C-alpha positions in Angstrom: 142.2 2.0 93.3 143.5 5.4 92.1 141.4 7.1 94.7 142.8 4.9 97.5 146.3 5.7 96.3 145.6 9.4 96.3 144.1 9.3 99.8 147.1 7.3 101.1 149.5 9.9 99.6 147.7 12.8 101.2 147.6 11.1 104.6 151.4 10.3 104.4 152.4 13.8 103.3 150.0 15.9 105.5 152.1 15.4 108.7 155.1 16.8 106.9 153.4 20.2 106.8 153.6 20.5 110.6 157.4 20.5 110.6 159.1 23.8 111.4 160.4 25.9 108.6 164.2 26.1 109.3 164.3 29.7 107.9 161.6 31.2 110.1 160.7 31.4 113.8 157.7 29.5 115.1 155.1 30.6 117.6 156.2 30.6 121.3 153.7 27.9 122.4 154.6 25.6 119.6 158.3 26.1 120.5 157.7 25.3 124.1 155.9 22.1 123.1 159.0 21.1 121.2 161.2 21.8 124.1 159.2 19.4 126.2 159.4 16.6 123.6 161.2 13.4 124.5 164.6 13.3 122.9 164.6 17.0 122.0 167.5 19.2 123.0 167.3 23.0 123.5 170.3 25.1 122.2 170.7 28.8 122.7 173.1 31.1 120.9 173.4 34.6 119.4 171.4 34.1 116.2 170.6 31.1 114.2 174.2 30.5 113.0 175.5 30.2 116.5 172.7 27.9 117.5 173.3 25.7 114.5 177.1 25.6 115.1 176.5 24.4 118.7 174.0 21.8 117.6 176.5 20.5 115.0 179.2 20.4 117.7 176.9 18.3 119.8 176.1 15.9 117.0 172.4 16.7 116.9 170.1 15.9 114.0 169.3 18.5 111.3 167.2 20.4 110.3 166.1 22.0 113.6 162.6 21.2 114.7 162.1 24.9 115.3 163.7 28.3 116.3 162.3 31.0 118.5 163.4 34.2 120.3 161.3 36.7 122.3 162.4 39.6 120.2 162.6 37.8 116.8 166.4 37.8 116.6 167.1 34.4 115.2 167.3 35.3 111.5 168.5 38.9 111.8 172.1 39.3 110.5 174.1 40.3 112.5 172.0 38.8 115.4 171.2 41.5 118.0 170.3 38.9 120.6 169.8 35.3 121.7 168.0 32.7 119.7 166.7 29.3 120.8 166.6 26.2 118.7 165.3 22.7 119.3 166.9 19.6 117.7 166.5 15.9 117.9 169.2 14.0 119.7 
């Protein structure tokens, strides 16, 4: 019985490991998969703070599913360029 409970817990928690870390950018292909997801909304802004502010203004769910920028600008302060974030509606 204990073994079954342990396996059930691992199966339940394992998918949580796939969620994006809201303090780091994800790989481009993984980000593009999120953009195409049903009910997901793409937000662009100058750095992660601007992206989050716009997402909050639109009433989107937090935390973000993922952040990405071609130059790695999302978490640089002050942000030297655009950042993209994907959120659930």
